[in-house]
Backbone as JSON, one array per atom type, in Angstrom:
{
  "sequence": "MTEPTTLPDRLSSDPSSPYYNEELLTRGVGVRFKGVEKNNVEEYCISEGWVRVSVGKAKDRAGNPMTVKLKGAVEAYLRDPPADD",
  "N": [[33.64, -1.54, 54.6], [33.31, -3.1, 51.51], [32.37, -1.97, 48.35], [30.54, -3.47, 45.66], [31.96, -3.75, 42.41], [31.3, -4.74, 39.95], [28.36, -5.53, 38.19], [25.71, -7.9, 38.73], [24.75, -10.58, 36.46], [22.04, -10.88, 36.37], [19.38, -9.08, 37.84], [16.92, -8.09, 40.19], [14.2, -6.01, 41.3], [12.37, -6.89, 43.08], [11.79, -7.85, 46.34], [11.21, -10.53, 47.05], [12.43, -12.08, 45.18], [15.07, -14.31, 44.12], [17.11, -12.97, 42.9], [17.35, -10.48, 43.93], [19.04, -7.64, 45.25], [19.62, -5.66, 47.72], [21.64, -3.84, 48.5], [22.94, -3.08, 46.08], [20.75, -1.96, 44.69], [20.09, 0.18, 46.35], [22.33, 1.73, 46.07], [22.14, 2.45, 43.4], [21.28, 1.54, 40.25], [21.56, 1.72, 36.82], [19.87, 1.16, 33.7], [20.26, 0.46, 30.32], [18.37, -0.17, 27.53], [18.46, -1.48, 24.43], [20.01, 0.72, 23.79], [18.64, 2.84, 24.91], [17.87, 4.73, 27.76], [16.23, 3.32, 30.5], [13.8, 3.74, 33.0], [11.91, 2.28, 34.31], [12.46, -0.38, 34.86], [11.98, -3.53, 36.2], [13.29, -5.94, 36.42], [16.25, -7.45, 35.07], [18.2, -9.3, 32.62], [21.29, -9.78, 31.48], [22.81, -11.69, 29.97], [20.83, -13.27, 28.73], [19.5, -11.35, 27.38], [17.17, -9.61, 27.99], [14.65, -7.48, 29.46], [12.41, -6.76, 32.14], [9.77, -4.72, 32.33], [7.75, -2.34, 34.1], [4.26, -1.78, 33.56], [2.66, 0.99, 33.24], [0.57, 2.02, 35.97], [-0.7, -0.23, 36.72], [-1.62, -3.1, 38.66], [-1.04, -6.51, 39.67], [-3.05, -9.28, 40.97], [-1.79, -9.83, 43.36], [-0.78, -7.47, 44.13], [1.56, -6.61, 43.01], [3.53, -4.79, 40.56], [2.28, -4.77, 37.21], [3.96, -6.34, 34.56], [5.93, -6.41, 31.52], [7.84, -8.42, 29.34], [10.66, -7.6, 27.54], [12.74, -8.15, 24.73], [16.15, -7.77, 23.81], [19.22, -5.85, 23.39], [20.91, -5.41, 26.43], [22.24, -3.22, 28.83], [23.75, -2.71, 31.85], [24.6, -0.5, 34.53], [26.36, 1.19, 37.2], [24.95, 3.97, 38.76], [26.02, 6.09, 40.41], [29.31, 6.84, 41.62], [30.91, 5.09, 44.37], [30.67, 6.56, 47.62], [33.34, 8.02, 49.34], [34.2, 7.28, 52.59]],
  "CA": [[32.79, -2.35, 53.74], [33.69, -2.94, 50.11], [31.26, -1.89, 47.4], [30.79, -4.27, 44.46], [32.3, -2.92, 41.25], [30.65, -5.3, 38.79], [26.95, -5.84, 38.4], [25.37, -9.29, 38.4], [24.12, -10.81, 35.15], [20.59, -10.73, 36.53], [19.05, -8.32, 39.04], [15.49, -7.83, 40.32], [13.84, -5.06, 42.35], [11.38, -7.57, 43.91], [12.47, -8.46, 47.49], [10.99, -11.98, 47.15], [13.18, -12.74, 44.11], [16.44, -14.71, 44.48], [18.04, -12.07, 42.22], [17.25, -9.18, 44.6], [20.24, -7.23, 45.97], [19.27, -4.36, 48.27], [22.81, -2.97, 48.52], [23.12, -2.52, 44.74], [19.61, -1.13, 44.34], [20.2, 1.41, 47.13], [23.41, 2.51, 45.47], [21.63, 3.0, 42.14], [21.64, 0.81, 39.05], [20.93, 2.22, 35.61], [19.75, 0.15, 32.65], [20.0, 0.9, 28.95], [17.8, -1.25, 26.73], [18.59, -1.1, 23.01], [20.63, 2.04, 23.75], [17.76, 3.86, 25.5], [17.78, 4.68, 29.22], [14.92, 2.91, 31.01], [13.64, 4.02, 34.44], [10.85, 1.45, 34.85], [12.9, -1.77, 34.8], [11.77, -4.3, 37.42], [14.28, -7.02, 36.42], [16.96, -7.58, 33.81], [19.16, -10.38, 32.46], [22.18, -9.35, 30.41], [23.21, -12.81, 29.11], [19.69, -13.72, 27.94], [19.08, -10.2, 26.58], [15.8, -9.16, 28.22], [14.29, -6.68, 30.62], [11.0, -6.81, 32.52], [9.43, -3.34, 32.68], [6.4, -2.15, 34.61], [3.31, -1.23, 32.6], [1.81, 1.97, 33.9], [0.37, 1.86, 37.41], [-1.51, -1.43, 36.9], [-1.11, -4.07, 39.62], [-1.65, -7.83, 39.58], [-3.89, -9.53, 42.14], [-0.95, -9.88, 44.56], [-0.36, -6.11, 44.43], [2.83, -6.32, 42.34], [3.32, -4.1, 39.29], [2.16, -5.58, 35.99], [5.18, -6.17, 33.78], [6.06, -7.03, 30.2], [9.23, -8.81, 29.08], [11.14, -7.12, 26.24], [14.01, -8.76, 24.38], [17.07, -6.91, 23.08], [20.51, -5.6, 24.04], [20.78, -4.84, 27.77], [23.47, -2.73, 29.44], [23.52, -2.22, 33.21], [25.74, 0.25, 35.07], [26.14, 1.89, 38.47], [24.67, 5.39, 38.51], [26.94, 6.99, 41.11], [30.47, 6.19, 42.21], [30.76, 4.96, 45.82], [31.14, 7.7, 48.41], [34.48, 7.7, 50.23], [33.9, 7.65, 53.97]],
  "C": [[33.15, -2.05, 52.3], [32.46, -2.95, 49.22], [31.56, -2.78, 46.2], [31.05, -3.36, 43.27], [31.68, -3.47, 39.97], [29.22, -5.67, 39.14], [26.68, -7.3, 38.07], [24.72, -9.38, 37.02], [22.62, -10.59, 35.22], [20.31, -10.04, 37.86], [17.56, -8.0, 39.02], [15.25, -6.82, 41.44], [12.78, -5.64, 43.29], [12.07, -8.26, 45.08], [12.26, -9.97, 47.63], [11.76, -12.77, 46.09], [14.58, -13.17, 44.6], [17.5, -13.8, 43.85], [18.01, -10.66, 42.8], [18.54, -8.89, 45.36], [20.0, -5.79, 46.46], [20.43, -3.37, 48.23], [23.02, -2.3, 47.16], [21.97, -1.57, 44.39], [19.62, 0.2, 45.1], [21.26, 2.33, 46.53], [22.97, 3.15, 44.15], [22.16, 2.26, 40.92], [20.86, 1.4, 37.89], [20.89, 1.12, 34.57], [19.47, 0.84, 31.33], [19.51, -0.32, 28.19], [17.75, -0.78, 25.29], [19.1, 0.34, 22.89], [19.82, 3.16, 24.37], [17.69, 3.65, 27.01], [16.36, 4.34, 29.64], [14.87, 3.13, 32.52], [12.59, 3.13, 35.09], [11.18, -0.04, 34.81], [12.71, -2.43, 36.17], [12.82, -5.4, 37.55], [14.98, -7.02, 35.07], [17.84, -8.82, 33.83], [20.01, -10.04, 31.24], [22.47, -10.5, 29.44], [22.06, -13.3, 28.23], [19.1, -12.59, 27.1], [17.61, -9.82, 26.74], [15.7, -8.27, 29.45], [12.8, -6.89, 30.88], [10.68, -5.42, 33.03], [8.0, -3.26, 33.17], [5.55, -1.45, 33.56], [2.37, -0.29, 33.33], [1.73, 1.76, 35.4], [-0.47, 0.63, 37.72], [-0.81, -2.41, 37.85], [-1.77, -5.43, 39.35], [-2.44, -8.1, 40.86], [-3.12, -9.66, 43.44], [-0.44, -8.49, 44.93], [0.98, -5.73, 43.82], [2.57, -5.6, 41.03], [3.19, -5.08, 38.13], [3.39, -5.29, 35.14], [5.06, -6.83, 32.42], [7.54, -7.29, 29.97], [9.59, -8.39, 27.66], [12.51, -7.72, 25.96], [14.84, -7.81, 23.52], [18.36, -6.72, 23.87], [20.3, -4.87, 25.37], [22.15, -4.43, 28.28], [23.12, -2.16, 30.81], [24.78, -1.53, 33.71], [25.36, 0.85, 36.41], [25.97, 3.36, 38.19], [25.71, 6.32, 39.14], [28.14, 6.23, 41.62], [30.29, 6.08, 43.73], [31.34, 6.17, 46.54], [32.28, 7.25, 49.3], [34.14, 8.19, 51.62], [35.16, 7.97, 54.73]]
}
């Protein structure tokens, strides 16, 4: 099985989203927003320059994390190199 080497322009951690990719999320994706490492990113879009980050432990009425959309420079990268089997 070949691991992807480039990240998509847009990625979401919500399984109901069309931008969800379990394989990439399992492998580990890191996001830098305006040069700062963010660990609470729910979704990002590099070309449009925004991230959606969770706000504390608050949930909406569907049980999903409450999020806020922030605009700025977005850089996504793979955290760990693929393991050779």
